[in-house]
Steps between C-alpha positions, in 0.01 A plus 500: 500500500251588232694814424823305482353235259380776270852636458716390210833327539696820438276694735562245780876499454511876469289549814712258698818672383360845569392417853837331561687815381285728712541286814879474445511886453308563824725257692809687368332834601434378853855377538629834369279702742611280792860557410449874466323514835797339668745741335281798599486388860877477515544838334240662731668365814840632381351837419321522834809411701703766315238775570455404864876488559556835343208669684526338843829662602365850419164438664667377819704820540194715433288316755781539756500875445115511501482644150182320390431755227822392319405133558176561318691669222723193476196277469350721232821470302462117512143492356610721211613174342259315274550186700469626858138567590525562869751562781457523884705527816381348829654531844615216730138449618378468138323831519492693169740794493484601132327359200467590135344325199285189490527150652263290288418136544650419164828663583824339620632615843855524618647644823829559683574607863616855575784517758664782689828344594424160653142597593187436290332820403214370284422335171509630140246328269424534129246350262592409140278430206564273198811583312324419166139394429457151346131539408561651162773249427268214590223624273735569213659157503158333547380687194799391296439141610140518379611651167756221458246232588258635238781507241586140578138397466475677163827344380392152590163554336665613178743204491216258576286635220789452258561145618130418487481625145797280395346208678162540328674523164693174561190314640284608210753340267447154669140522606162580342353606831405872532734644759382856479224443753481329831779498763766768489743272664751383233560174683131422492497574129798270453319217677191569283711482186678186604170325584394570137814336352490151358657244739780406265630865485518508880730200520862570592748480214768317689765300326369153420844340507594265786663652809872434455549454881263195477726326244688306764450176694308491823497226767223434753508331837147401619407384846171310522284568805215259422502372858379835638144412398496236775586758765197731425276319745762441770682840525348833582562786256783668695684168531450428129627847403809449715558156352478623135706808592795280597492341149488845352795618712709198395443560130553879524826454686633246253383730216688796643815291523478364143328797327162340464149644479229337721158459343182307577398405146299187574265394785671346803854560370777756507754551227837671466588647156861535401579716196840587357838422648590613849863511618582283193252223597232408251128499603483122451786445750340747750168316478667170586695651785191669638311174501777328704521787747113491546521128570743568782316801640170307519664241720650776722162679518341178641755492784462867576116534478396149612278483198504270193633677195469293188474584134616355175739709291517514122736693273474583132612727224351735239681634190316830543491706821235760616726789404499855625173598329313193637319469165197275461679290238794428728258430792303250296815334369630438846182347627597151385817490710299605805253210447786263427688582822173484704424156355852386588477641854169322561672169412822574678427401862817597693714512182577772246351393172653628175261572218574394144582853399801504734623144466840479334576868550873536534497742796280271705690185403827663597370569849286199584454143409168432324324173600227342299220324695306195406194708413696692237561816708836662572613651830808671630764276652828562679671828417842516351805528729560862386157621606460317842702750697316800353157340564601427859607865544182646354273262697672589832475873413123470436451285810667747729294777350162322518527248786782598737338298776571163330877526494736368232345244277725325244266224384435632143246293300740296294 
């Protein structure tokens, strides 16, 4: 590792590339040699069968006539080839009758029976050597791989030196730090130069204008869970996680139906954020509808889980949404509506409180009756005739999805 750390960036990349090229070349060489060995084996077998077939008929006749001198002559004619190293004839008892040439351990042996009519007269055997040597080919290609690897290393080193020179020139223009000494790693030099820069020059030069996607209204539905604090001493952790998880599931499911984003922005509360229009429905209308659906699902959850599910609900509106960039300005601007809906939810009891920012909004007034209470608050009342059927349809859809064990429940909270 000490050797590796001493290498420059270009030397490291060049060394890795060179080793990779050499390994790839050797793998290609091994595959080539394996393919050549297979082809040589097939060619050797074909050649051996042709020689044996041509010689066996003549040798059989000579053995039948007892002319062993001519048999030996036939065998000598075989080993005259550069490929055949030895030839032999044995009788039916495997006793050697005639033999010429060599039978080495590194040779390839082939044989065929000698027949006189239907009777077996003996066996003709030959030994073949390699058709072509691969040793020189292997060393040649390995040498070429080594030369190519060295060339790649030199090329990467040259390119790296050029890039390092350009990098030093650019860094010297923005830094007073001496970059000629120290680490040879250009990335390390870049970090050194950036550390020496004033903080204001390191700040991003993003556009300071407001995110256009945030210039639209946003509605928030907040469910207060203040009562959970009373269960901390009575429920174990697993039961409490399951209990809170049901609230989370309810809000996520309603959010998926109405294109809302679930967030936990304040302690002991969950909020759904509605931005932009969805299927032609404004975020203010979706917030009101989500609140009514949550009211109904809390009642159904009690019947299904045999637990008490309570929680006040508050809805509100902001002139500015969080936007796609989620800028700090938009996030700070929308904090007020979150606080407003949480305050309304904490005072709602079993109702849906409408914060001041949403009171009188035409989309909400067209869907629901707004009722003022004696304490000066406003809550959602009976929905209009046009929206009752759709609310009933959506509530039953959610109920069958979340609590199929309860059965059909039509008692909507209005």
